[in-house]
BALOBA-1460 file (C-alpha; in Angstrom, 3 decimals):
// residues 220
<rec num="1" residu="m" x="0.000" y="0.000" z="0.000"/>
<rec num="2" residu="s" x="1.485" y="3.341" z="-1.056"/>
<rec num="3" residu="r" x="1.908" y="6.089" z="1.488"/>
<rec num="4" residu="p" x="-0.161" y="9.277" z="1.058"/>
<rec num="5" residu="s" x="1.438" y="12.074" z="-0.936"/>
<rec num="6" residu="k" x="2.688" y="15.271" z="0.707"/>
<rec num="7" residu="k" x="-0.079" y="17.186" z="-1.054"/>
<rec num="8" residu="r" x="-2.796" y="14.916" z="0.391"/>
<rec num="9" residu="l" x="-1.284" y="15.054" z="3.878"/>
<rec num="10" residu="s" x="-1.094" y="18.837" z="3.669"/>
<rec num="11" residu="l" x="-4.754" y="19.019" z="2.669"/>
<rec num="12" residu="m" x="-5.778" y="16.781" z="5.587"/>
<rec num="13" residu="i" x="-3.876" y="18.954" z="8.046"/>
<rec num="14" residu="r" x="-5.428" y="22.175" z="6.693"/>
<rec num="15" residu="k" x="-8.946" y="20.738" z="6.954"/>
<rec num="16" residu="g" x="-8.560" y="19.916" z="10.631"/>
<rec num="17" residu="l" x="-6.351" y="22.843" z="11.615"/>
<rec num="18" residu="d" x="-9.015" y="25.027" z="13.245"/>
<rec num="19" residu="d" x="-10.391" y="22.236" z="15.402"/>
<rec num="20" residu="t" x="-6.896" y="21.053" z="16.325"/>
<rec num="21" residu="a" x="-5.900" y="24.571" z="17.431"/>
<rec num="22" residu="l" x="-9.084" y="24.844" z="19.512"/>
<rec num="23" residu="q" x="-8.454" y="21.536" z="21.278"/>
<rec num="24" residu="v" x="-4.779" y="22.322" z="21.916"/>
<rec num="25" residu="n" x="-5.655" y="25.719" z="23.418"/>
<rec num="26" residu="k" x="-8.151" y="24.045" z="25.737"/>
<rec num="27" residu="a" x="-5.519" y="21.530" z="26.823"/>
<rec num="28" residu="l" x="-3.000" y="24.326" z="27.430"/>
<rec num="29" residu="r" x="-5.503" y="25.858" z="29.851"/>
<rec num="30" residu="g" x="-5.807" y="22.506" z="31.624"/>
<rec num="31" residu="k" x="-9.364" y="21.860" z="30.437"/>
<rec num="32" residu="g" x="-10.110" y="18.182" z="29.916"/>
<rec num="33" residu="v" x="-6.429" y="17.334" z="30.096"/>
<rec num="34" residu="s" x="-7.091" y="14.409" z="32.448"/>
<rec num="35" residu="k" x="-8.649" y="12.545" z="29.492"/>
<rec num="36" residu="l" x="-5.259" y="12.676" z="27.797"/>
<rec num="37" residu="e" x="-3.426" y="11.138" z="30.749"/>
<rec num="38" residu="p" x="-3.117" y="7.551" z="29.391"/>
<rec num="39" residu="v" x="-1.681" y="8.772" z="26.090"/>
<rec num="40" residu="l" x="0.656" y="11.286" z="27.751"/>
<rec num="41" residu="a" x="2.032" y="8.498" z="29.932"/>
<rec num="42" residu="r" x="2.436" y="6.221" z="26.933"/>
<rec num="43" residu="v" x="4.465" y="8.748" z="24.909"/>
<rec num="44" residu="g" x="6.394" y="10.061" z="27.918"/>
<rec num="45" residu="h" x="9.903" y="8.978" z="28.832"/>
<rec num="46" residu="g" x="9.843" y="5.627" z="30.605"/>
<rec num="47" residu="g" x="6.053" y="5.524" z="30.460"/>
<rec num="48" residu="r" x="5.795" y="8.389" z="32.963"/>
<rec num="49" residu="l" x="3.653" y="11.516" z="32.784"/>
<rec num="50" residu="p" x="5.545" y="14.690" z="31.758"/>
<rec num="51" residu="h" x="6.883" y="16.772" z="34.657"/>
<rec num="52" residu="w" x="4.635" y="19.695" z="33.660"/>
<rec num="53" residu="y" x="1.417" y="17.659" z="33.684"/>
<rec num="54" residu="k" x="0.609" y="17.996" z="37.410"/>
<rec num="55" residu="d" x="0.480" y="21.818" z="37.421"/>
<rec num="56" residu="l" x="-1.284" y="21.929" z="34.063"/>
<rec num="57" residu="r" x="-4.071" y="19.702" z="35.338"/>
<rec num="58" residu="a" x="-4.384" y="21.250" z="38.811"/>
<rec num="59" residu="k" x="-3.740" y="24.937" z="38.074"/>
<rec num="60" residu="g" x="-4.020" y="25.284" z="34.305"/>
<rec num="61" residu="i" x="-0.469" y="26.604" z="34.054"/>
<rec num="62" residu="l" x="2.839" y="25.482" z="32.602"/>
<rec num="63" residu="p" x="6.253" y="26.057" z="34.195"/>
<rec num="64" residu="n" x="8.589" y="28.682" z="32.790"/>
<rec num="65" residu="l" x="9.902" y="26.686" z="29.835"/>
<rec num="66" residu="d" x="12.101" y="27.726" z="26.923"/>
<rec num="67" residu="g" x="10.633" y="28.048" z="23.445"/>
<rec num="68" residu="k" x="11.828" y="24.649" z="22.235"/>
<rec num="69" residu="t" x="10.311" y="22.841" z="25.215"/>
<rec num="70" residu="i" x="7.024" y="24.742" z="24.873"/>
<rec num="71" residu="g" x="6.899" y="23.589" z="21.265"/>
<rec num="72" residu="s" x="7.323" y="19.982" z="22.393"/>
<rec num="73" residu="v" x="4.493" y="20.376" z="24.920"/>
<rec num="74" residu="v" x="2.147" y="21.744" z="22.247"/>
<rec num="75" residu="e" x="3.113" y="18.916" z="19.886"/>
<rec num="76" residu="i" x="2.387" y="16.249" z="22.508"/>
<rec num="77" residu="l" x="-0.995" y="17.763" z="23.391"/>
<rec num="78" residu="a" x="-1.945" y="18.084" z="19.717"/>
<rec num="79" residu="m" x="-1.228" y="14.395" z="19.042"/>
<rec num="80" residu="n" x="-4.118" y="12.981" z="21.042"/>
<rec num="81" residu="e" x="-7.079" y="14.545" z="19.266"/>
<rec num="82" residu="s" x="-5.706" y="13.868" z="15.778"/>
<rec num="83" residu="w" x="-4.865" y="10.245" z="16.658"/>
<rec num="84" residu="a" x="-8.351" y="9.624" z="17.971"/>
<rec num="85" residu="k" x="-9.938" y="11.089" z="14.839"/>
<rec num="86" residu="k" x="-7.815" y="8.865" z="12.602"/>
<rec num="87" residu="v" x="-8.838" y="5.746" z="14.517"/>
<rec num="88" residu="f" x="-12.537" y="6.604" z="14.430"/>
<rec num="89" residu="r" x="-12.354" y="7.467" z="10.743"/>
<rec num="90" residu="f" x="-10.833" y="4.030" z="10.118"/>
<rec num="91" residu="l" x="-13.609" y="2.383" z="12.152"/>
<rec num="92" residu="a" x="-16.184" y="4.275" z="10.089"/>
<rec num="93" residu="y" x="-14.840" y="2.986" z="6.762"/>
<rec num="94" residu="v" x="-13.218" y="-0.351" z="7.624"/>
<rec num="95" residu="n" x="-14.144" y="-3.279" z="5.398"/>
<rec num="96" residu="q" x="-13.400" y="-6.581" z="7.085"/>
<rec num="97" residu="g" x="-13.692" y="-8.345" z="3.745"/>
<rec num="98" residu="d" x="-10.290" y="-6.800" z="2.980"/>
<rec num="99" residu="w" x="-7.376" y="-8.803" z="4.444"/>
<rec num="100" residu="l" x="-5.258" y="-5.788" z="5.377"/>
<rec num="101" residu="a" x="-8.165" y="-3.905" z="6.948"/>
<rec num="102" residu="r" x="-9.049" y="-6.944" z="9.041"/>
<rec num="103" residu="k" x="-5.479" y="-7.305" z="10.331"/>
<rec num="104" residu="i" x="-5.160" y="-3.594" z="11.133"/>
<rec num="105" residu="l" x="-8.480" y="-3.707" z="12.974"/>
<rec num="106" residu="a" x="-7.182" y="-6.518" z="15.181"/>
<rec num="107" residu="l" x="-4.082" y="-4.439" z="15.966"/>
<rec num="108" residu="v" x="-6.228" y="-1.410" z="16.799"/>
<rec num="109" residu="d" x="-8.132" y="-3.606" z="19.249"/>
<rec num="110" residu="d" x="-4.825" y="-4.390" z="21.034"/>
<rec num="111" residu="i" x="-3.288" y="-0.940" z="20.603"/>
<rec num="112" residu="q" x="-2.729" y="-0.336" z="24.325"/>
<rec num="113" residu="n" x="-0.743" y="-3.577" z="24.712"/>
<rec num="114" residu="e" x="2.554" y="-3.411" z="22.823"/>
<rec num="115" residu="e" x="3.318" y="-7.111" z="23.313"/>
<rec num="116" residu="q" x="-0.057" y="-8.049" z="21.855"/>
<rec num="117" residu="v" x="0.532" y="-5.743" z="18.893"/>
<rec num="118" residu="c" x="3.914" y="-7.389" z="18.241"/>
<rec num="119" residu="r" x="2.319" y="-10.839" z="18.366"/>
<rec num="120" residu="g" x="-0.445" y="-9.624" z="16.062"/>
<rec num="121" residu="i" x="2.104" y="-8.357" z="13.540"/>
<rec num="122" residu="d" x="3.948" y="-11.689" z="13.565"/>
<rec num="123" residu="a" x="0.681" y="-13.596" z="13.138"/>
<rec num="124" residu="a" x="-0.414" y="-11.343" z="10.264"/>
<rec num="125" residu="l" x="2.884" y="-11.822" z="8.395"/>
<rec num="126" residu="k" x="2.707" y="-15.594" z="8.827"/>
<rec num="127" residu="d" x="-0.902" y="-15.600" z="7.613"/>
<rec num="128" residu="f" x="0.081" y="-13.527" z="4.566"/>
<rec num="129" residu="d" x="2.873" y="-15.945" z="3.633"/>
<rec num="130" residu="r" x="0.604" y="-18.954" z="4.181"/>
<rec num="131" residu="r" x="-2.153" y="-17.518" z="2.001"/>
<rec num="132" residu="k" x="0.326" y="-16.611" z="-0.714"/>
<rec num="133" residu="k" x="1.652" y="-20.182" z="-0.885"/>
<rec num="134" residu="i" x="-1.847" y="-21.635" z="-1.031"/>
<rec num="135" residu="a" x="-2.987" y="-19.149" z="-3.681"/>
<rec num="136" residu="s" x="0.107" y="-19.853" z="-5.800"/>
<rec num="137" residu="r" x="-0.450" y="-23.584" z="-5.606"/>
<rec num="138" residu="l" x="-4.111" y="-23.245" z="-6.578"/>
<rec num="139" residu="e" x="-3.358" y="-20.547" z="-9.182"/>
<rec num="140" residu="k" x="-5.662" y="-18.078" z="-7.448"/>
<rec num="141" residu="p" x="-5.190" y="-14.277" z="-7.150"/>
<rec num="142" residu="l" x="-2.485" y="-13.322" z="-4.661"/>
<rec num="143" residu="l" x="-2.761" y="-10.731" z="-1.945"/>
<rec num="144" residu="p" x="-0.799" y="-7.596" z="-2.971"/>
<rec num="145" residu="d" x="2.773" y="-7.456" z="-1.649"/>
<rec num="146" residu="s" x="1.954" y="-3.927" z="-0.498"/>
<rec num="147" residu="y" x="-0.235" y="-5.501" z="2.209"/>
<rec num="148" residu="r" x="2.775" y="-7.247" z="3.712"/>
<rec num="149" residu="k" x="4.856" y="-4.075" z="3.506"/>
<rec num="150" residu="a" x="2.120" y="-2.135" z="5.304"/>
<rec num="151" residu="i" x="2.214" y="-4.605" z="8.210"/>
<rec num="152" residu="e" x="6.025" y="-4.565" z="8.302"/>
<rec num="153" residu="q" x="6.005" y="-0.770" z="8.392"/>
<rec num="154" residu="i" x="4.015" y="-0.834" z="11.645"/>
<rec num="155" residu="r" x="6.817" y="-2.662" z="13.440"/>
<rec num="156" residu="q" x="9.386" y="-0.168" z="12.131"/>
<rec num="157" residu="t" x="7.480" y="2.814" z="13.544"/>
<rec num="158" residu="k" x="8.149" y="4.014" z="17.084"/>
<rec num="159" residu="p" x="6.151" y="4.282" z="19.235"/>
<rec num="160" residu="l" x="4.420" y="1.149" z="17.996"/>
<rec num="161" residu="h" x="0.861" y="2.393" z="18.540"/>
<rec num="162" residu="l" x="1.577" y="5.279" z="16.169"/>
<rec num="163" residu="g" x="2.504" y="2.738" z="13.497"/>
<rec num="164" residu="v" x="-0.891" y="1.084" z="13.939"/>
<rec num="165" residu="i" x="-2.695" y="4.434" z="13.658"/>
<rec num="166" residu="d" x="-0.695" y="5.404" z="10.565"/>
<rec num="167" residu="a" x="-1.504" y="2.059" z="8.943"/>
<rec num="168" residu="a" x="-5.205" y="2.547" z="9.663"/>
<rec num="169" residu="d" x="-5.109" y="6.085" z="8.282"/>
<rec num="170" residu="n" x="-3.183" y="5.027" z="5.176"/>
<rec num="171" residu="w" x="-5.732" y="2.285" z="4.495"/>
<rec num="172" residu="v" x="-8.577" y="4.816" z="4.512"/>
<rec num="173" residu="i" x="-6.684" y="7.231" z="2.255"/>
<rec num="174" residu="e" x="-5.736" y="4.488" z="-0.200"/>
<rec num="175" residu="t" x="-9.183" y="2.873" z="-0.443"/>
<rec num="176" residu="q" x="-11.521" y="5.832" z="-0.008"/>
<rec num="177" residu="k" x="-9.458" y="8.582" z="-1.678"/>
<rec num="178" residu="d" x="-11.098" y="11.985" z="-1.180"/>
<rec num="179" residu="a" x="-14.355" y="10.399" z="0.001"/>
<rec num="180" residu="g" x="-12.700" y="9.268" z="3.233"/>
<rec num="181" residu="r" x="-13.073" y="12.560" z="5.065"/>
<rec num="182" residu="p" x="-12.456" y="12.921" z="8.818"/>
<rec num="183" residu="p" x="-15.434" y="13.676" z="11.106"/>
<rec num="184" residu="n" x="-16.523" y="17.315" z="11.089"/>
<rec num="185" residu="d" x="-16.804" y="19.316" z="14.315"/>
<rec num="186" residu="n" x="-20.480" y="18.477" z="14.816"/>
<rec num="187" residu="e" x="-19.966" y="14.739" z="14.290"/>
<rec num="188" residu="w" x="-16.883" y="14.666" z="16.499"/>
<rec num="189" residu="n" x="-18.571" y="16.497" z="19.376"/>
<rec num="190" residu="r" x="-21.617" y="14.214" z="19.162"/>
<rec num="191" residu="l" x="-19.349" y="11.180" z="19.219"/>
<rec num="192" residu="k" x="-17.477" y="12.415" z="22.295"/>
<rec num="193" residu="r" x="-20.588" y="13.081" z="24.372"/>
<rec num="194" residu="s" x="-22.857" y="10.246" z="23.202"/>
<rec num="195" residu="p" x="-22.764" y="6.585" z="24.329"/>
<rec num="196" residu="l" x="-22.320" y="4.216" z="21.401"/>
<rec num="197" residu="d" x="-24.169" y="1.294" z="23.014"/>
<rec num="198" residu="g" x="-23.474" y="-1.002" z="20.083"/>
<rec num="199" residu="l" x="-25.121" y="1.330" z="17.574"/>
<rec num="200" residu="i" x="-22.278" y="1.166" z="15.064"/>
<rec num="201" residu="g" x="-23.279" y="-1.061" z="12.182"/>
<rec num="202" residu="m" x="-23.335" y="-1.527" z="8.428"/>
<rec num="203" residu="s" x="-26.319" y="-1.908" z="6.149"/>
<rec num="204" residu="f" x="-26.798" y="-5.124" z="4.187"/>
<rec num="205" residu="a" x="-26.347" y="-3.161" z="0.968"/>
<rec num="206" residu="l" x="-22.926" y="-1.937" z="2.069"/>
<rec num="207" residu="q" x="-21.925" y="-5.404" z="3.247"/>
<rec num="208" residu="w" x="-22.857" y="-6.770" z="-0.186"/>
<rec num="209" residu="r" x="-20.919" y="-4.049" z="-1.991"/>
<rec num="210" residu="y" x="-17.802" y="-4.469" z="0.152"/>
<rec num="211" residu="n" x="-17.689" y="-8.253" z="-0.057"/>
<rec num="212" residu="f" x="-18.856" y="-8.919" z="-3.615"/>
<rec num="213" residu="g" x="-18.439" y="-5.639" z="-5.475"/>
<rec num="214" residu="r" x="-15.035" y="-6.564" z="-6.860"/>
<rec num="215" residu="l" x="-16.443" y="-9.695" z="-8.494"/>
<rec num="216" residu="f" x="-18.765" y="-7.598" z="-10.648"/>
<rec num="217" residu="n" x="-16.341" y="-4.716" z="-11.260"/>
<rec num="218" residu="s" x="-13.602" y="-7.035" z="-12.497"/>
<rec num="219" residu="g" x="-15.747" y="-8.092" z="-15.435"/>
<rec num="220" residu="t" x="-16.386" y="-4.589" z="-16.697"/>
């Protein structure tokens, strides 16, 4: 699977820039920052919360930091909202009839457990190789080699959970093109304040299109 072009990435960033700035400014005032605590600990040195987190949460202030360090703080706070949006966008478009999408989804499910993600990557690569051998022997269509490369790329990305999120985001961009837009402000705010209660689903028409559409398109 090819990686998104610089032009496409730039467009994605511009589309979400206003909302990202709003969320970062809220976090810099200490509002809702406790929700970011698990992610801040995960990206912090040694799995610890940053030294400035305690005062930011309790008092809404940051210590007297130099410009470079302030930039790092802003970058860390900005990560969380954009990561979450990428994951939910993937969940909105994922097609489990696609081998790569199904494997990435399993890794997303284990994203907070690095050991499980590593095991999932190994299992996915073994499954790819097994399917390729079987397909070759039976003279059936092979899975694209780009699928294997996409899984391998996850392991090469540090931190590992970011590799999973990038793989999910790349899958949406590659398969949905411009139609795979991120949630707008209204949709995102509704998602954050509303219980899902198992309401996410897919119509039978979409299931049919995802699973059998290629059979009909290949003959045209």
